[in-house]
Structures are given as structure tokens and as C-alpha cells.
C-alpha positions as CSV (number, residue, x, y, z in Angstrom):
1,M,-24.7,53.3,-12.0
2,F,-22.2,54.3,-9.3
3,E,-22.1,52.2,-5.9
4,P,-19.5,53.2,-3.5
5,G,-19.7,50.3,-1.3
6,L,-18.9,48.0,-4.4
7,D,-14.9,49.1,-4.1
8,K,-15.1,48.3,-0.9
9,H,-16.4,45.0,-0.9
10,E,-14.5,43.7,-3.7
11,W,-11.2,45.4,-1.8
12,E,-12.0,43.4,1.2
13,S,-12.4,40.1,-0.9
14,Q,-9.3,40.4,-2.4
15,W,-7.6,41.3,1.0
16,E,-8.9,38.1,2.5
17,Q,-7.3,36.2,-0.4
18,F,-4.2,37.6,0.8
19,E,-4.0,37.0,4.5
20,D,-3.1,33.4,4.1
21,D,-0.1,34.0,2.1
22,L,0.7,37.2,4.0
23,E,1.0,34.8,7.3
24,S,2.9,31.9,5.1
25,S,5.2,33.9,2.7
26,P,4.7,37.2,3.5
27,A,7.7,38.3,1.1
28,E,5.8,36.4,-1.9
29,A,2.5,38.0,-1.3
30,L,4.0,41.7,-1.2
31,P,3.8,42.5,-4.9
32,E,0.1,41.6,-5.3
33,V,-0.7,43.3,-1.9
34,D,1.2,46.4,-3.4
35,R,-1.0,46.5,-6.4
36,L,-4.3,46.5,-4.3
37,I,-3.0,48.9,-2.1
38,E,-1.9,51.5,-5.2
39,E,-5.3,50.9,-6.8
40,M,-7.0,51.9,-3.6
41,L,-5.0,54.9,-3.0
42,E,-5.5,55.7,-6.6
43,A,-9.6,55.6,-6.5
44,R,-9.5,57.4,-2.9
45,G,-8.0,60.2,-5.1
46,F,-4.5,60.3,-3.4
47,A,-1.9,61.9,-5.2
48,L,1.1,59.0,-5.5
49,D,2.8,60.9,-8.8
50,D,3.0,63.9,-6.6
51,P,3.3,63.3,-2.7
52,V,4.6,66.8,-2.2
53,V,0.9,68.4,-2.4
54,S,-0.4,66.0,-0.1
55,E,-0.8,66.9,3.4
56,G,-1.5,65.7,6.8
57,D,-2.8,62.3,7.0
58,E,-2.9,61.6,3.1
59,R,1.2,62.7,3.3
60,D,1.6,60.3,6.0
61,V,-0.5,57.6,4.3
62,I,1.5,58.1,1.2
63,Q,4.8,57.7,2.8
64,E,4.2,54.4,4.5
65,F,3.0,53.3,1.2
66,M,6.3,54.2,-0.1
67,A,8.2,52.6,2.5
68,A,6.3,49.5,2.2
69,R,6.6,49.8,-1.8
70,E,10.7,50.3,-1.5
71,T,10.8,46.8,0.4
72,T,8.2,45.2,-2.0
73,R,10.8,46.3,-5.1
74,R,13.7,45.1,-3.2
75,V,11.9,41.7,-2.7
76,D,10.9,41.7,-6.2
77,A,14.7,42.6,-7.2
78,D,15.3,39.1,-5.5
79,E,18.1,40.9,-3.2
80,D,19.7,39.3,-0.8
81,D,20.3,41.1,2.2
82,I,16.4,42.0,3.3
83,D,15.8,41.6,7.0
84,P,12.6,39.7,7.5
85,G,11.9,42.9,10.1
86,D,11.5,44.9,7.0
87,I,9.3,42.4,5.2
88,A,7.2,42.4,8.7
89,A,7.2,46.2,8.4
90,A,5.8,46.4,4.7
91,V,3.3,44.1,5.5
92,N,2.3,46.0,8.4
93,G,2.6,49.3,6.5
94,Y,0.1,48.4,3.7
95,R,-2.3,46.7,6.6
96,S,-2.5,49.9,8.2
97,I,-3.2,51.6,5.0
98,F,-5.8,49.2,4.1
99,D,-7.7,49.6,7.2
100,Y,-7.4,53.2,7.2
101,L,-8.9,53.3,3.5
102,I,-11.4,50.9,4.5
103,E,-12.7,52.5,7.9
104,E,-11.7,56.2,7.6
105,R,-11.6,57.3,4.2
106,G,-14.7,55.5,2.4
107,A,-15.9,56.5,-1.2
108,P,-15.8,60.0,-2.1
């Protein structure tokens, strides 16, 4: 049986677990947050593999995700020249996408 609120509840619980890490060591939390947001986007029907077909809000959300993901991949690669502002922007981007998906883009 499909329960639309179940995903939302699970995602909110997972996000809560990341909140402390995002405050204390945001760079280390980025990979897990990235995985959660990717899962949420895919479950809500976003075309991550072909963002060109996306339009409007969906395109903006995917662009924000890709920008945050780029920073996350740089962190994963242990690049030395990552600006703390880039990490903060990635965290804010993921947070914005999370809020959008929870509040405005409910279950199909």
C-alpha cells in the first residue's frame, strides 16, 4: 500500500539527523545530504539525468542541486582550495531544495 506521507516523514527524520552535522562540520555532512536530496528529487519525478527537458521551477531546482553537488564532489576529492563560502552555499542550496520538496512539491 502506498502512503504519500511516509516518504515525507522519513526524509524529515533523516534531515533532522544531518542538522547538527551541517552546523558543526558542514563539509563532512555534504555527501550524505547530497544522497538524500538526490533520492527525494528522483522520487518526485525530477529528470536529473536530462535536465534540459526540465522547465520553470524544476529547472531552477535541478540547477541549484547541480551547483551544490559540484561543491560536494570537490569536497569528496579533498581539493584544498574550496572556499568556505562555497560550502555554505551548497548547504543553503540543499536546504532550499529540501524545503521546496517537503512544502511545495508533495507526493505525486
